[in-house]
C-alpha positions in Angstrom: 166.3 135.3 84.2 162.2 134.8 85.4 162.6 132.2 88.1 165.4 134.7 89.4 162.9 137.1 89.8 160.5 134.8 91.1 163.2 133.6 93.7 164.1 136.9 94.7 160.8 138.1 95.0 159.8 135.5 97.6 162.9 135.8 99.7 162.0 139.6 100.2 158.3 138.3 100.7 159.5 135.5 103.6 162.6 138.0 105.1 159.3 140.8 105.3 157.0 137.9 106.8 159.4 137.3 109.4 159.9 140.6 110.7 156.1 141.0 111.2 156.2 137.8 113.2 158.8 138.7 115.3 157.3 141.6 116.7 153.9 139.9 117.2 152.9 140.5 120.7 150.9 137.5 121.1 152.4 133.6 121.2 156.0 135.6 120.8 158.1 132.5 120.9 156.1 130.4 118.7 155.9 133.4 116.4 159.9 134.1 116.1 160.5 130.5 115.7 158.0 130.6 112.7 160.0 133.7 111.6 163.0 131.7 112.2 161.7 129.2 109.5 160.6 131.6 107.2 164.1 133.5 107.3 165.5 129.7 106.8 163.6 129.6 103.7 164.6 133.2 102.7 168.1 132.3 102.5 167.6 129.8 100.4 165.6 131.4 97.8 168.1 134.7 97.4 171.0 132.1 97.3 168.9 130.6 94.2 168.6 134.3 92.3 172.3 134.7 93.0 173.6 131.6 92.2 171.2 131.1 89.0 171.8 134.5 87.6 175.4 133.5 88.1 176.2 136.7 90.3 177.9 134.7 92.9 181.2 135.1 91.5 180.9 138.9 92.9 179.9 138.2 96.2 181.5 134.6 96.7 182.4 135.1 100.4 177.8 133.9 100.5 178.9 130.5 98.4 177.8 127.9 100.5 176.0 129.4 103.2 172.5 127.7 102.2 174.4 124.1 102.7 173.6 123.7 106.6 170.6 125.7 106.8 168.6 122.3 105.3 168.7 121.0 108.8 166.8 123.7 110.0 163.4 123.2 108.1 162.1 120.6 109.8 163.3 121.5 113.7 162.0 124.9 113.5 158.7 123.7 112.2 158.7 120.8 115.2 159.5 123.4 117.8 157.2 125.6 116.5 154.2 123.4 116.9 154.9 122.5 120.2 155.8 125.6 121.6 152.3 127.0 119.8 150.5 124.1 121.6 152.2 124.2 125.2 152.7 127.8 124.8 156.1 127.7 125.9 157.7 130.9 126.7 161.1 129.9 126.3 163.5 127.3 124.5 164.8 124.8 127.2 168.1 123.2 126.8 166.4 119.5 125.7 164.6 121.9 122.9 168.2 123.3 121.3 169.2 119.9 121.1 167.2 119.4 117.5 169.6 122.0 116.3 173.1 119.9 117.0 172.8 118.2 113.4 172.8 121.9 112.0 175.6 122.6 114.2 178.1 119.7 113.2 177.1 120.1 109.1 178.1 123.9 109.9 181.2 123.1 111.3 181.6 120.4 108.4 181.4 122.8 106.0 183.7 125.6 107.5 186.7 124.3 106.0 184.9 125.1 102.5 184.1 129.1 103.8 187.8 129.6 104.4 188.5 128.5 101.0 189.6 131.5 98.8 187.3 133.1 96.3 188.8 131.2 93.5 188.6 128.4 95.0 184.8 128.4 95.7 183.8 129.5 92.5 185.8 126.3 91.3 184.0 124.1 93.6 180.0 125.5 92.0 178.5 123.7 89.6 176.9 124.6 86.5 173.9 125.5 88.3 175.7 127.1 90.7 175.1 124.6 93.6 177.6 124.1 95.4 180.1 120.4 95.3 181.4 120.0 98.5 181.3 116.9 100.8 180.1 113.3 100.4 177.1 112.9 98.4 175.2 111.2 101.1 175.1 113.9 103.3 172.4 114.9 101.1 170.4 111.8 101.2 170.9 112.4 105.0 169.5 115.9 104.8 166.6 114.9 102.7 165.6 112.1 105.2 166.3 114.1 108.5 163.3 116.5 107.5 161.2 113.6 106.6 161.6 111.2 110.2 160.3 114.7 111.6 156.3 114.9 110.2 155.3 111.8 111.9 156.2 113.4 115.0 154.6 116.7 114.4 151.4 115.3 113.5 151.1 113.1 116.8 151.5 116.4 118.7 148.4 117.5 116.6 146.4 114.8 117.3 147.2 114.8 120.9 146.2 118.4 121.1 142.6 117.1 119.6 142.5 114.6 121.7 143.0 116.7 124.7 141.1 119.8 123.8 138.1 117.1 123.3 138.2 116.1 126.8 137.9 119.2 128.2 135.7 121.7 126.1 132.0 120.9 124.5 132.9 123.6 121.7 136.6 122.8 119.6 136.0 125.6 116.7 138.0 128.7 118.5 140.5 125.8 119.6 140.9 124.1 116.4 144.6 123.6 115.2 142.8 122.5 111.8 144.4 125.3 109.8 148.3 124.3 111.3 147.6 120.7 110.2 146.9 122.0 106.4 150.1 123.7 107.1 152.3 120.6 108.1 150.6 118.8 105.2 151.9 121.7 102.8 155.3 121.6 104.7 155.3 117.5 104.2 154.1 117.8 100.4 157.3 120.4 100.3 159.6 117.7 101.7 157.9 115.0 99.2 158.5 117.0 96.3 162.6 117.6 97.9 162.7 114.1 98.4 161.5 113.3 94.3 163.9 115.9 93.1 166.6 114.9 95.0 166.4 111.3 93.3 165.8 112.9 89.9 168.7 114.7 90.3 170.7 111.9 91.2 169.3 109.4 88.5 170.6 112.4 86.0 174.3 112.4 87.4 174.0 115.5 88.8 172.7 117.4 92.0 171.5 120.7 90.8 169.6 120.3 87.6 165.9 120.0 89.0 166.8 122.5 91.6 164.6 125.2 90.3 161.3 123.3 90.9 162.0 122.7 94.2 163.0 126.4 94.7 159.7 127.2 93.1 157.6 124.9 95.2 159.5 126.6 98.4 158.3 129.8 96.7 154.8 129.3 96.7 154.7 128.2 99.9 156.2 131.2 101.9 153.8 133.1 99.5 151.0 130.9 100.8 151.9 131.4 104.5 151.7 135.0 103.7 148.4 135.3 102.3 146.7 132.6 105.3 148.6 135.4 107.6 147.1 138.1 106.0 143.9 136.4 105.4 142.9 135.6 108.7 144.4 136.8 111.7 143.6 134.0 113.8 146.4 132.2 111.7 149.4 133.9 114.1 147.3 134.8 117.3 144.1 132.9 117.3 145.7 130.1 120.0 146.4 132.4 122.6 143.1 133.2 122.9 141.9 130.1 123.8 144.8 128.2 125.0 146.1 130.5 127.6 143.1 129.4 130.0 143.6 127.7 133.3 142.2 124.6 131.4 144.2 123.8 129.1 147.3 124.7 131.0 146.1 121.9 133.2 145.4 119.0 130.0 149.3 119.5 129.1 151.3 116.9 130.8 148.6 115.2 132.2 147.3 111.7 130.9 144.1 109.8 132.1 144.3 107.3 134.7 141.5 105.8 137.2 141.5 107.9 139.7 140.8 104.9 142.2 136.6 105.4 142.0 134.7 101.8 143.0 132.1 101.2 140.5 129.5 101.6 142.3 130.3 105.2 143.5 131.2 105.9 139.6 127.7 104.6 138.5 125.9 107.0 141.2 127.7 109.8 139.7 126.8 108.9 136.3 123.3 109.2 137.4 123.6 112.5 139.0 125.4 113.3 135.9 122.6 112.2 133.6 120.3 113.6 135.9 121.7 117.2 135.7 122.0 117.3 131.9 118.3 115.8 131.4 117.0 118.5 134.5 119.0 121.7 134.0 120.4 121.3 130.6 123.9 122.9 130.9 124.8 121.4 127.7 122.8 124.7 125.6 125.6 127.0 127.2 127.4 126.7 123.9 130.8 127.7 125.7 130.3 124.6 128.4 133.8 123.4 129.6 134.4 120.0 131.5 135.4 122.4 134.6 132.1 124.2 134.3 130.5 121.0 134.2 132.8 119.4 137.4 132.2 122.5 139.6 128.3 121.8 138.9 128.7 118.4 139.8 130.8 119.1 143.1 133.7 116.8 142.1 136.9 117.3 140.6 137.8 117.6 136.8 139.6 114.4 136.7 137.1 112.7 138.3 134.5 113.8 135.9 136.4 112.9 132.5 136.9 109.4 134.0 133.1 108.9 134.5 132.2 109.8 131.5 135.0 108.0 129.8 134.3 104.6 131.9 130.3 104.8 132.3 129.6 106.8 128.8 132.2 105.6 126.9 133.1 108.7 125.2 134.8 111.6 125.8 134.0 115.2 126.6 132.9 116.6 123.5 130.9 113.4 122.0 129.2 113.4 125.4 127.7 117.6 125.8 127.2 117.1 122.0 125.0 113.8 122.1 122.5 115.9 124.5 122.6 118.6 122.3 121.6 116.5 119.3 118.9 114.8 121.4 117.4 118.4 122.3 117.4 119.3 118.6 115.8 116.2 117.9 113.2 116.3 120.5 112.3 120.2 119.8 111.9 119.4 115.5 108.8 118.8 115.6 107.2 120.3 118.0 104.0 122.4 117.3 106.1 125.6 119.4 109.4 125.2 116.9 107.2 125.5 113.7 108.5 129.0 112.6 112.2 128.3 114.2 114.6 127.3 111.3 116.8 124.3 112.4 119.6 126.3 112.4 118.3 128.2 115.0 117.1 125.1 116.7 121.0 123.7 116.9 122.1 127.3 118.6 119.7 127.2 120.9 120.8 123.6 121.5 124.3 125.0 122.6 125.9 124.4 119.1 127.5 127.7 118.2 128.1 127.5 114.1 126.2 125.7 111.7 129.1 123.6 110.7 129.7 122.2 113.8 125.5 121.6 114.0 125.3 120.1 111.0 129.1 117.8 111.2 128.0 116.9 114.9 124.6 116.1 114.0 125.4 113.7 111.6 128.0 111.8 113.2 125.6 111.2 116.0 122.2 110.1 113.6 123.8 109.5 110.2 121.7 112.0 108.2 122.0 115.8 107.9 119.4 117.9 110.7 117.2 118.2 106.9 117.2 115.1 106.2 116.3 113.9 109.9 113.5 116.0 109.7 112.4 115.1 106.0 112.5 111.6 107.7 110.3 112.0 109.9 107.3 113.1 107.7 107.7 110.2 105.9 
């Protein structure tokens, strides 16, 4: 009884969250897809509450509606990630291909939907699960969702690489929260897999379902909590990725532009001179586009120069100069009254966390440890 109440509350929560997401103006398509995912979870939870309470006998027409929707979990998460990263405004035909497995399973389930109420109830298991179709279909549903996870994580990895080729500060463009969201989904999928095999070994397909549905409830509540706790969870990306710079990155892979080694070396020396004399890196929002305009060359050429002749991406290249700036000022008399954080911010870092992590990456020590090492 208690779990049924929890499942019902989780379903209601998911529906409310889906409505909120559907009305968001920012990242409209992405948020609607995420709202759709929340709605799918809600259907699963509502059906669990209905079946677990035994009320399905009074609402037999609902039995089975949750059978094919399992095949919507991973595709919706994949499309959410893709549309969020690419800023897609509408789904194209090739994206709709992801829904074919769901459509096929739905068609396969139609004969069950057409059964009489008595026949449907007769095909319902002890714990309220639907007894329909061969067992391997359930195996396929579990494997299908797990199959998507590597592709979703690969999307995020590519995005992070692209951002580091164009920005010197990536905190506002960081999708770590989305990676955490996907890892949570992965844990959920693994829990589903373990429970599925426990059911198989127990000789039933529903004995451990309550544990899985409780995990789904926690997942739905967590998303709602994060959405309310930090507004950027559902809207941050629009502020940063709508710029022309990220749009130019979306479908461009790095390739050499034909610059000779001699010309490349000349431009590299010009770039070093610019960085050392004008110190553009103190601008904490310095981008590839800004620096290429200062150099009078294309962004693509600047990327090639930094990659080929500095052996770094844009993010590491610029932040390397920021670290050196702090190191050069850290023991100067005029800096004696300044905190390390102040030095970091004046060098171009835009937060304490980025300053500490980048400094340690380049020196192997935190700013505090580095300063102490100079005294010894």
